[in-house]
C-alpha positions as CSV (number, residue, x, y, z in Angstrom):
1,M,24.5,-28.1,-4.5
2,M,25.2,-31.6,-4.9
3,E,24.0,-32.4,-1.6
4,L,20.7,-31.1,-2.0
5,V,20.6,-32.9,-4.8
6,H,21.2,-36.2,-3.0
7,T,18.8,-35.4,-0.6
8,L,16.0,-35.1,-3.3
9,Q,17.1,-38.5,-4.9
10,S,16.5,-39.9,-1.5
11,L,13.1,-38.3,-0.8
12,I,12.3,-39.5,-4.4
13,T,13.4,-42.8,-3.6
14,E,11.3,-43.3,-0.5
15,V,8.3,-41.8,-2.1
16,D,8.4,-44.1,-5.2
17,A,8.6,-47.0,-2.9
18,G,5.8,-46.1,-1.0
19,R,7.0,-44.5,2.1
20,P,6.1,-40.9,2.6
21,A,8.6,-38.4,3.9
22,A,9.1,-35.2,4.7
23,L,11.2,-32.1,2.9
24,C,12.3,-29.4,5.5
25,V,13.7,-26.3,3.8
26,V,15.1,-23.5,5.6
27,V,13.2,-20.7,3.7
28,K,14.4,-17.7,5.5
29,T,16.2,-16.1,8.2
30,A,16.9,-13.1,10.4
31,G,20.2,-12.4,12.4
32,S,22.3,-15.1,13.7
33,T,21.3,-18.6,12.8
34,P,22.7,-22.0,12.6
35,Q,22.0,-22.3,8.9
36,I,21.4,-20.2,5.6
37,P,18.3,-20.3,3.3
38,G,18.7,-23.4,1.1
39,A,19.5,-25.8,4.0
40,T,18.0,-28.8,3.6
41,M,16.8,-32.0,5.6
42,L,14.8,-35.3,4.9
43,V,12.6,-36.7,7.6
44,R,11.7,-40.2,6.8
45,R,8.5,-42.2,8.9
46,D,11.4,-44.1,10.5
47,S,12.6,-40.8,12.0
48,S,15.7,-41.3,10.4
49,I,17.2,-38.2,8.6
50,E,19.3,-37.0,6.0
51,G,20.8,-33.6,5.4
52,T,20.4,-31.1,8.2
53,V,18.9,-27.7,8.7
54,G,21.0,-26.8,11.9
55,G,21.2,-29.7,14.3
56,G,20.6,-29.4,18.1
57,N,17.0,-28.6,19.1
58,V,15.8,-27.1,16.1
59,E,16.5,-30.2,14.1
60,A,15.0,-32.5,16.7
61,E,12.0,-29.9,16.9
62,V,11.9,-30.0,13.3
63,C,11.9,-34.1,12.9
64,K,9.2,-34.0,15.6
65,K,7.0,-31.6,13.9
66,A,7.6,-33.7,10.3
67,L,6.6,-37.0,11.7
68,R,3.5,-35.7,13.0
69,L,2.7,-34.0,9.3
70,I,3.9,-37.2,7.2
71,P,0.6,-39.2,8.4
72,Q,-1.7,-36.3,7.6
73,N,0.3,-35.5,4.0
74,V,-0.2,-31.9,5.2
75,S,2.7,-29.0,5.2
76,E,3.7,-26.5,7.8
77,L,6.0,-23.4,7.9
78,A,7.7,-23.0,11.7
79,E,9.3,-20.7,13.1
80,F,11.9,-20.4,15.5
81,D,12.9,-17.6,17.7
82,F,16.2,-18.3,19.3
83,E,16.4,-15.0,21.0
84,H,13.2,-15.4,23.0
85,N,13.4,-19.2,23.8
86,E,16.1,-19.3,26.3
87,G,15.3,-23.0,27.1
88,W,17.3,-24.2,24.0
89,D,21.1,-24.5,24.0
90,D,21.2,-22.6,20.7
91,A,19.6,-19.6,21.8
92,S,22.8,-18.5,24.0
93,I,25.2,-18.7,20.6
94,C,22.7,-17.3,18.3
95,G,20.0,-14.6,18.4
96,G,18.1,-14.6,15.5
97,R,15.2,-16.5,13.7
98,M,14.5,-18.9,11.3
99,W,11.4,-20.3,9.3
100,I,12.0,-23.4,7.9
101,A,9.2,-24.8,5.6
102,I,8.3,-28.5,6.1
103,A,6.7,-30.4,3.0
104,T,5.3,-33.7,3.1
105,F,5.1,-36.2,0.1
106,A,3.0,-39.6,0.0
107,R,2.4,-40.1,-3.9
108,P,5.1,-40.0,-6.7
109,L,3.1,-37.6,-8.7
110,Q,3.8,-35.0,-6.3
111,L,7.3,-35.3,-7.0
112,D,7.1,-34.5,-11.2
113,S,8.9,-31.1,-10.3
114,I,11.6,-32.1,-8.3
115,R,12.4,-35.1,-10.8
116,A,12.7,-32.5,-13.5
117,A,15.4,-30.2,-11.3
118,V,17.2,-33.5,-10.5
119,S,17.6,-34.5,-13.6
120,A,18.5,-30.9,-14.6
121,A,20.9,-30.6,-11.9
122,N,22.7,-33.9,-13.1
123,R,22.9,-32.3,-16.5
124,R,24.9,-29.5,-14.8
125,E,22.0,-27.1,-16.0
126,T,20.8,-24.5,-13.7
127,T,17.5,-25.2,-11.9
128,S,15.1,-24.9,-9.5
129,F,11.8,-26.3,-8.2
130,P,8.6,-25.3,-5.9
131,L,7.8,-25.9,-2.9
132,T,4.4,-25.2,-1.4
133,V,3.3,-24.8,2.3
134,T,0.3,-23.8,3.7
135,S,0.2,-22.1,7.3
136,H,-1.9,-20.0,9.2
137,H,-4.4,-20.5,6.5
138,Q,-2.3,-19.1,4.2
139,T,-0.4,-20.9,0.9
140,M,2.9,-19.9,0.1
141,E,5.1,-21.3,-3.1
142,Y,9.0,-20.9,-2.5
143,R,11.6,-21.9,-5.3
144,I,14.2,-23.6,-4.4
145,H,17.2,-23.2,-6.7
146,I,20.3,-25.7,-6.7
147,E,23.3,-24.5,-7.1
148,V,25.4,-26.3,-10.1
149,P,28.9,-27.2,-8.9
150,P,31.6,-25.3,-10.4
151,T,34.3,-26.9,-12.5
152,L,37.8,-27.2,-11.3
153,L,40.8,-27.7,-14.0
154,I,44.0,-29.0,-12.6
155,A,46.6,-28.9,-14.6
156,G,49.3,-31.6,-13.8
157,A,48.9,-34.9,-12.2
158,G,51.0,-35.4,-9.8
159,H,50.8,-36.2,-5.9
160,V,49.5,-32.2,-5.1
161,A,46.9,-32.6,-8.0
162,Q,45.7,-36.0,-6.5
163,A,45.2,-34.3,-2.8
164,V,43.2,-31.3,-4.4
165,A,41.1,-33.8,-6.6
166,R,40.4,-35.8,-3.8
167,L,39.3,-32.8,-1.5
168,A,37.9,-30.6,-4.3
169,V,35.2,-33.6,-5.1
170,D,34.5,-33.8,-1.3
171,L,33.7,-29.9,-1.5
172,D,31.3,-30.2,-4.4
173,F,33.6,-29.1,-7.2
174,R,33.4,-30.9,-10.9
175,V,36.9,-32.0,-11.4
176,I,39.3,-32.6,-14.6
177,V,42.7,-33.5,-14.6
178,M,45.0,-32.8,-17.4
179,D,48.7,-34.1,-18.0
180,D,50.4,-35.3,-21.0
181,R,51.3,-38.4,-19.0
182,A,48.9,-41.2,-19.4
183,D,50.6,-43.0,-16.4
184,M,50.1,-40.0,-14.0
185,A,46.6,-38.7,-15.7
186,S,45.1,-42.2,-15.1
187,Q,41.8,-42.9,-14.0
188,D,42.8,-45.4,-11.2
189,R,45.1,-42.4,-9.3
190,F,42.0,-40.2,-8.7
191,P,38.0,-40.7,-7.4
192,S,36.0,-42.1,-10.2
193,T,33.8,-38.9,-10.6
194,V,37.3,-37.4,-11.6
195,Q,37.9,-36.8,-15.5
196,C,41.3,-37.1,-16.9
197,R,42.6,-35.8,-20.1
198,V,45.8,-36.9,-21.5
199,G,47.9,-34.5,-23.7
200,N,49.8,-31.5,-24.0
201,I,48.9,-29.7,-21.2
202,A,48.9,-25.8,-22.3
203,Q,46.6,-27.2,-25.7
204,T,44.3,-28.8,-23.5
205,L,43.4,-25.9,-21.6
206,R,43.4,-23.5,-24.7
207,D,40.8,-26.3,-26.1
208,Y,38.4,-26.1,-22.9
209,A,35.8,-23.5,-22.8
210,L,36.6,-21.4,-19.7
211,D,33.9,-19.3,-18.4
212,E,33.4,-17.4,-15.2
213,S,32.2,-20.2,-13.3
214,C,35.6,-22.2,-13.8
215,Y,38.6,-22.6,-11.3
216,V,42.1,-23.4,-12.8
217,V,44.9,-24.8,-10.1
218,I,48.3,-25.1,-11.8
219,V,50.5,-27.7,-10.2
220,T,52.4,-29.1,-13.2
221,R,55.9,-30.9,-12.9
222,G,58.3,-28.0,-13.8
223,H,58.3,-24.2,-14.4
224,R,57.7,-24.3,-17.9
225,H,54.9,-26.4,-18.0
226,D,53.5,-23.7,-15.3
227,A,54.3,-21.0,-17.4
228,E,52.7,-22.2,-20.5
229,A,49.6,-23.2,-18.9
230,L,49.2,-20.0,-17.4
231,D,49.4,-18.2,-20.5
232,A,47.0,-20.4,-21.8
233,V,44.3,-19.1,-19.7
234,I,45.2,-15.7,-18.2
235,R,43.7,-13.8,-20.8
236,R,40.3,-16.0,-20.7
237,P,37.5,-15.4,-18.3
238,S,37.6,-17.8,-14.9
239,A,36.4,-17.3,-11.5
240,Y,40.0,-18.2,-10.2
241,V,43.7,-18.9,-11.7
242,G,46.2,-20.4,-9.2
243,M,50.0,-21.4,-9.9
244,I,52.3,-23.4,-7.4
245,G,56.0,-22.0,-7.0
246,S,57.9,-19.9,-5.0
247,R,57.7,-16.0,-4.9
248,R,60.8,-15.9,-6.9
249,K,59.4,-18.5,-9.9
250,S,56.2,-16.9,-9.6
251,G,57.9,-13.4,-10.2
252,I,59.8,-14.3,-13.5
253,V,56.5,-16.0,-15.0
254,L,54.7,-13.0,-14.4
255,Q,57.5,-10.9,-15.8
256,R,57.6,-12.9,-18.9
257,L,53.7,-12.6,-19.1
258,A,54.0,-8.8,-19.0
259,D,56.8,-8.7,-21.4
260,S,54.5,-10.4,-23.6
261,G,52.0,-7.8,-23.6
262,V,49.6,-9.3,-20.9
263,P,47.9,-6.5,-19.0
264,E,48.2,-6.1,-15.4
265,P,44.5,-6.4,-14.0
266,Q,45.0,-10.2,-15.7
267,L,48.1,-10.6,-13.9
268,R,46.9,-9.4,-10.9
269,R,44.3,-12.0,-11.1
270,V,46.7,-15.0,-10.2
271,H,46.6,-16.3,-7.1
272,T,50.5,-17.2,-6.3
273,P,51.9,-18.8,-4.9
274,I,49.0,-20.8,-4.4
275,G,46.8,-21.3,-1.2
276,L,46.2,-19.4,2.1
277,P,49.5,-18.7,3.8
278,I,48.8,-21.3,6.8
279,K,52.5,-22.5,6.5
280,A,51.5,-25.6,4.7
281,F,54.4,-28.4,4.4
282,T,53.2,-31.5,3.4
283,V,51.3,-32.3,0.3
284,N,47.9,-33.0,2.2
285,E,48.5,-29.7,3.9
286,I,49.3,-27.9,0.5
287,A,46.1,-29.2,-0.9
288,V,44.1,-28.1,2.3
289,S,45.4,-24.4,1.7
290,I,44.7,-24.5,-2.1
291,L,41.1,-25.4,-1.4
292,A,40.7,-23.3,1.4
293,E,41.5,-20.3,-1.2
294,L,39.0,-21.7,-3.8
295,I,36.4,-21.7,-1.1
296,Q,37.3,-18.1,0.0
297,T,37.1,-17.2,-3.9
298,R,33.5,-18.9,-4.6
299,R,32.0,-17.9,-1.2
300,Q,32.5,-14.1,-1.7
301,I,29.1,-14.1,-3.2
302,V,26.6,-16.1,-1.6
303,P,24.1,-17.7,-3.7
304,K,20.6,-16.8,-3.4
305,L,19.4,-20.2,-3.0
306,V,15.7,-19.6,-2.0
307,E,12.9,-17.2,-3.3
308,C,10.4,-16.2,-1.0
309,P,6.9,-15.3,-1.9
310,S,7.9,-11.4,-0.7
311,D,10.3,-10.0,1.6
312,A,7.9,-9.6,4.2
313,S,7.8,-12.3,7.0
314,P,6.8,-15.4,5.6
315,L,3.7,-15.6,8.3
316,E,2.9,-11.9,7.7
317,P,-0.2,-11.7,4.9
318,Q,1.3,-11.4,1.4
């Protein structure tokens, strides 16, 4: 997750400037909890924070512990039991347990593995870094994985594409917009992090090396362009393919592809009409429905962001 990368970069900035800080990571959970393993928060020595490990009383307690540990440059594994701590507001909502590693950093040399992980993540490479904590006279090394943002290819650069791109950037997608109109696929119409590619839409899609991590949203200016774009990707691997349009239009396009020999299992992969059925009407509402469907697809498999030393409770002997 790029949010994690930003938090790690902030940690590097703090320590390089001579300001010790603490990195707090949820490393294990049981039952219902306000965050999942991999949730991360930076605590600076001035008590300011970046990121979150769940908010509320848990976060306040983690901050308090981190501020106590920073001057000592030591670590701790903190356990929070929501079920048996009725004094916490969170306890009435949750009922599980969380273990949060609080690791302090005071010297730039301590950050070598984190620097390497941040560099790899910025190159869009799968990466991880170790996080070592000592608690109850026991040292444990967790491995924190950084999720590489998936690629979203948007075929078309009209108003819907603009709205989808804006939302997708904020939701941690790497966005590439394709259109054959230079004035539409123009960088000044999209966020600075969005790549714009001008050329025949179908051919640009064919030239792109699709894989199982790619998402394709087809929102061109006409049925013919939509059909050509879908034909360019439907036989190739991807995490998601969606095409805008009415049920009638979608049925016609899919039938033509079936007549051309596209197997039924590949046709069933196409999300069309695109987006979750939330009765979206405006351009921005349509974009929200599309991104909601992308998130639904993306989160069907929850990534494992933390490797624990074993399957036992982190406080039990390993």
